[in-house]
N, C-alpha and C positions, 0 to 999 in steps of 0.2 A: 773248873774245869770243862764244862760242856761246851763254854764258849770256847775256849781253846782249840778244843778238839773239832769243832765248826769250821774255826778260821783255818786252822790246819788242814781239814780236810776240800775246804774251797780252794785254798791255795795250791794244794796239790794237785787237785783236778785240772785246775787252769795252767798250772805248770805241765802236765802231762799234754793238753790240749796243744797250747803253746810249741811244744819240744817235736811233737808229732807235726805240726806244721812245718816247723824248721826242717825236720827230716826230710821230708817231701820236698821240699824246696830245694836241698841239698842235693837229693837223687836228681832231680831235673837237669840241677848245674852240671852233675858228673855226665850225666847224658848227654848233654850238648857238648861238654868240653871232649868226649870220647868220641862223637860226632866230628866235631872241626878237627880232630887230629886226622882222623883218616878222609877229611875233605868232603864231606857229605855234609849235604844241606840239612835244617831241622824240617822234618815235614809240617808241613802249613795246617794249621789247627783251625777249624772254624768257632770262632768267637761268636757269632751274631746271636746263636742262643743261649748264650750264658748268661744274658742280661734277665731274658725271659724266665730261663731255670732258677737263677737266684732269687728272680723276683718273685716268682710263684713261692718257692719254698719260704723268704723272709714274710712275704704276705700271709700265708699260713700260720707261721709262728705268731706273728702279730697277733691274728684272728684268735687263737687259741689262747695266749696270753690275755687277752681283753675279755674273752667269754669266762675266764679264771678269776680276772681280777674284779671283775664286775658284780658281784655279790659282797665284796667290800661296802660299798656304795650304801645297802639296807643296814649295816651296823655303825654307818656314820653317821646317822639320823639325816634330818629332813632339810639341813644347811646347804647341800648341794642338789641343782637342777638334773634331773634325770638317775639321779645317785651316781654321776661322775664326777670324780674326783681326780686330785693330783696323782693319786696311785695308779691310774688308768692310763699314762703317760709309758709305764712300761710295755703295756700292749700296744698304745696307739704310735708310737715312734717305728716299732718295726713294721707295722701295718702300712703307714704311709711311705715307709722307705721302699718297701716292695711293690707298692702300687707305682713308685716312682720309677722303679727300674723295670716294669712290664710297659710303662707308658715309653720310657727311652728305648725298649727294644720295639715297639713299634712305630716311633717316629724316626729312627734311624735304620731301619731295614732297608736293604735293596732290593728293588722288584726285578 
């Protein structure tokens, strides 16, 4: 029974998160349509800091997950060098994705 409630809870949390994102996109769409009906242009948004903001957030998440998953290596035995095993991918993937976003920000930045 606990496995079913865990699965339903995770599925519900995912559905709520994706529903919220879809609702925000719908509101942005309606705003654009209303501005177009009145003949007004959509205000320009500065997206140059978007890569940096998301990069820092994703890197911080990756560091936190890596630090949280590292102690698993001590219970896995001496089979893995530096106690790093496949479980560390959960932290390394967002860490390096965030570092890539930060690098992309600095490489595409206009002076």
